[in-house]
C-alpha positions as CSV (number, residue, x, y, z in Angstrom):
1,M,-44.8,33.4,-40.8
2,H,-41.5,31.5,-40.4
3,I,-42.5,28.9,-37.8
4,F,-42.6,25.9,-40.0
5,P,-39.0,25.9,-41.2
6,A,-37.8,26.1,-37.6
7,V,-40.0,23.2,-36.6
8,V,-38.7,21.1,-39.6
9,L,-35.1,22.0,-38.7
10,L,-35.6,20.9,-35.1
11,A,-37.2,17.7,-36.1
12,G,-34.3,16.9,-38.4
13,T,-31.8,17.6,-35.6
14,V,-33.6,15.2,-33.2
15,L,-33.8,12.5,-36.0
16,C,-30.0,12.9,-36.7
17,A,-29.2,12.6,-33.0
18,T,-31.3,9.5,-32.7
19,V,-29.5,7.9,-35.6
20,V,-26.0,8.7,-34.3
21,S,-26.9,7.4,-30.9
22,A,-28.1,4.1,-32.4
23,V,-24.8,3.8,-34.3
24,E,-22.6,4.6,-31.2
25,E,-24.5,2.2,-28.9
26,P,-25.1,-1.0,-30.8
27,L,-27.2,-3.7,-29.1
28,T,-25.3,-6.5,-27.6
29,Y,-26.3,-10.1,-26.9
30,D,-24.9,-13.0,-24.8
31,R,-22.3,-10.9,-23.0
32,I,-20.9,-12.6,-19.9
33,E,-19.1,-11.0,-16.9
34,L,-16.2,-13.1,-15.5
35,S,-13.9,-12.7,-12.5
36,V,-10.9,-14.9,-11.5
37,S,-8.0,-14.5,-9.1
38,A,-4.6,-15.9,-8.3
39,E,-2.8,-15.5,-5.0
40,T,0.3,-16.7,-3.2
41,D,2.1,-16.3,0.1
42,V,5.4,-14.4,-0.2
43,E,8.2,-14.4,2.3
44,N,8.7,-11.0,3.8
45,D,12.2,-9.9,3.1
46,T,12.3,-6.3,4.4
47,L,12.1,-5.1,8.0
48,I,10.9,-1.6,8.8
49,A,11.2,-0.1,12.3
50,V,10.2,3.3,13.6
51,L,11.9,4.7,16.7
52,Y,11.5,8.1,18.4
53,A,13.1,10.5,20.8
54,Q,10.9,12.3,23.2
55,R,11.4,14.9,25.9
56,Q,9.0,16.8,28.2
57,G,9.6,19.8,30.4
58,P,9.1,23.5,30.8
59,D,11.7,24.8,28.3
60,A,10.7,24.0,24.7
61,A,14.0,25.2,23.3
62,A,16.1,23.0,25.6
63,L,13.9,20.0,24.9
64,A,14.3,20.6,21.1
65,G,18.1,20.6,21.6
66,E,18.0,17.3,23.5
67,V,15.8,15.6,20.9
68,N,17.9,16.9,18.0
69,R,21.0,15.6,19.6
70,E,19.6,12.2,20.3
71,V,18.2,11.9,16.7
72,S,21.4,13.1,15.1
73,Q,23.4,10.5,17.0
74,A,21.0,7.7,16.1
75,V,21.1,8.7,12.4
76,A,24.9,8.8,12.4
77,A,25.0,5.3,14.1
78,A,22.5,3.9,11.5
79,K,24.5,5.2,8.6
80,E,27.6,3.3,9.8
81,V,25.8,0.0,9.5
82,P,25.9,-1.4,5.9
83,G,22.6,-2.3,4.3
84,I,20.4,-0.1,6.4
85,R,18.4,2.9,5.1
86,V,17.6,5.6,7.6
87,Q,15.1,8.5,7.3
88,T,14.0,11.1,9.7
89,L,10.2,11.5,10.1
90,G,7.8,14.1,11.7
91,Y,9.0,16.6,14.3
92,Q,6.4,17.6,16.8
93,T,6.3,20.2,19.6
94,N,3.1,20.0,21.6
95,P,1.9,21.9,24.7
96,V,1.2,19.9,27.9
97,Y,-1.7,21.1,30.1
98,E,-2.6,20.4,33.7
99,K,-6.0,21.5,34.9
100,Q,-6.4,23.5,31.8
101,R,-3.2,25.5,32.4
102,L,0.0,25.2,30.3
103,S,2.5,23.3,32.4
104,G,5.2,22.5,29.8
105,W,6.1,21.1,26.4
106,R,6.5,17.7,24.7
107,V,9.0,17.5,21.8
108,Q,9.3,14.3,19.7
109,Q,10.9,13.2,16.5
110,S,11.0,9.8,14.8
111,I,13.4,7.9,12.5
112,R,12.6,5.1,10.1
113,L,15.0,2.2,9.6
114,E,14.7,-0.2,6.7
115,S,16.8,-3.2,5.8
116,R,16.8,-6.7,4.4
117,D,19.4,-7.9,6.9
118,A,17.3,-8.8,9.9
119,A,20.4,-9.6,12.1
120,R,22.0,-6.2,11.5
121,I,18.9,-4.1,12.0
122,S,17.9,-6.0,15.0
123,A,21.3,-5.4,16.6
124,L,21.0,-1.7,15.7
125,I,17.6,-1.4,17.2
126,G,18.9,-2.9,20.4
127,D,21.8,-0.4,20.5
128,L,19.5,2.6,19.7
129,Q,17.1,1.6,22.5
130,A,19.6,3.2,24.9
131,R,18.4,6.6,23.7
132,L,15.3,6.0,21.6
133,A,11.9,4.3,22.1
134,V,10.5,1.8,19.6
135,Q,7.2,2.8,18.1
136,S,6.6,0.0,15.6
137,I,8.4,-2.9,13.9
138,G,7.0,-4.7,10.8
139,Y,8.0,-6.8,7.9
140,S,7.2,-6.2,4.2
141,V,8.0,-7.6,0.8
142,S,10.5,-5.6,-1.3
143,P,9.1,-3.9,-4.4
144,E,11.3,-6.0,-6.7
145,V,10.1,-9.3,-5.3
146,R,6.4,-8.1,-5.2
147,R,6.6,-7.2,-8.9
148,Q,8.1,-10.6,-9.8
149,E,5.3,-12.4,-8.0
150,E,2.6,-10.1,-9.5
151,D,3.9,-10.7,-13.0
152,R,3.7,-14.5,-12.5
153,L,0.2,-14.2,-10.9
154,I,-1.0,-12.0,-13.8
155,S,-0.1,-14.7,-16.3
156,E,-1.7,-17.4,-14.2
157,A,-4.9,-15.3,-13.7
158,I,-5.3,-14.5,-17.4
159,T,-4.9,-18.2,-18.2
160,R,-7.7,-19.0,-15.7
161,F,-9.9,-16.3,-17.2
162,E,-9.5,-17.8,-20.7
163,Q,-10.2,-21.3,-19.4
164,R,-13.4,-20.1,-17.6
165,A,-14.6,-18.2,-20.7
166,E,-14.1,-21.3,-22.8
167,L,-15.9,-23.4,-20.2
168,V,-18.9,-21.0,-20.2
169,A,-19.1,-21.0,-24.1
170,R,-18.8,-24.8,-24.2
171,Q,-21.5,-25.3,-21.5
172,L,-23.9,-23.0,-23.4
173,G,-23.2,-24.8,-26.7
174,R,-21.3,-21.9,-28.3
175,A,-18.4,-22.3,-30.7
176,G,-16.3,-19.6,-28.9
177,Y,-16.2,-16.1,-27.5
178,R,-14.9,-12.6,-28.2
179,L,-13.1,-10.6,-25.5
180,V,-14.9,-7.3,-24.9
181,R,-13.1,-5.9,-21.8
182,L,-10.4,-7.0,-19.4
183,A,-9.1,-5.4,-16.2
184,V,-6.1,-6.5,-14.1
185,E,-6.1,-5.5,-10.4
186,T,-3.2,-6.2,-7.9
187,S,-3.4,-5.9,-4.2
188,E,-1.1,-6.5,-1.3
189,V,-2.4,-7.6,2.1
190,A,0.4,-6.7,4.5
191,P,0.3,-7.5,8.2
192,P,0.1,-4.3,10.3
193,P,3.3,-3.2,12.0
194,Q,3.7,-4.5,15.6
195,P,3.2,-1.6,18.0
196,F,5.6,-1.4,20.9
197,R,4.8,0.3,24.2
198,A,7.1,3.2,24.8
199,M,10.2,2.0,26.6
200,A,12.2,3.8,29.2
201,M,15.4,5.0,27.6
202,E,17.9,3.2,29.8
203,A,21.3,1.9,28.9
204,S,20.3,-1.6,30.1
205,L,18.1,-2.0,27.1
206,A,21.0,-1.7,24.7
207,A,21.8,-5.3,25.1
208,S,18.3,-6.5,24.4
209,P,17.6,-6.5,20.6
210,P,14.0,-7.5,19.7
211,V,13.2,-11.0,18.6
212,L,12.0,-10.9,15.0
213,E,10.2,-13.4,12.8
214,A,9.7,-12.4,9.1
215,G,6.6,-14.5,8.2
216,T,4.7,-14.2,5.0
217,Q,2.1,-12.0,3.4
218,K,-0.5,-12.6,0.7
219,V,-0.1,-11.1,-2.8
220,E,-3.2,-11.4,-5.0
221,V,-4.0,-10.6,-8.6
222,R,-7.6,-10.4,-9.8
223,V,-8.7,-10.3,-13.4
224,R,-12.2,-9.1,-14.3
225,G,-13.7,-8.7,-17.7
226,S,-16.5,-9.4,-20.1
227,V,-16.8,-11.7,-23.1
228,E,-19.4,-12.0,-25.8
229,L,-20.4,-15.5,-26.8
230,Q,-20.5,-16.3,-30.5
231,L,-24.0,-16.6,-31.9
232,Q,-25.0,-19.8,-33.6
């Protein structure tokens, strides 16, 4: 009969597990959760525009050639303007149906323009409207400026967190607190790009650059954490 040693061994294992669990998860008292934030309005300094060339007709290969030519000319023109970054985006070839029958093809490709010089990119957009349509125009904050503002707000938010923790401890009659956990979260609330209705690709539009206003966007930092008040 070897039942009893197994039972004793099992009981010892459960007892050890219970002791280890008690060591790993000590009881805590007077722990307070706090959350503070700091935010500011930052001037937008980067303009981003998306334009596209589109053709529709029965010959997909011919349409692709026309779109490629228009996009290539637009990219070349953008590269000649200092301070403007240009990038080609998605290329699409889609069938067009009429009464559930294939009637032709629609070919489209977009380019993305980005610059901190509003005057130059506005003039370029006006010129490119002779061959491309404007899909969207929007402003944003450059990564460098956003990082600078976030660093400043992080310092401000942590100071507020400390002040609030000291206030809670003082109000509850405690001598101080111990920081248990701290998390820093950053977020950017950017205005959505302004959509533009597809414009006819006519030479008369070349002399009509869009009117642009940079505006601001909100940059916010939130600090969350928990503190443990000192026991009296």
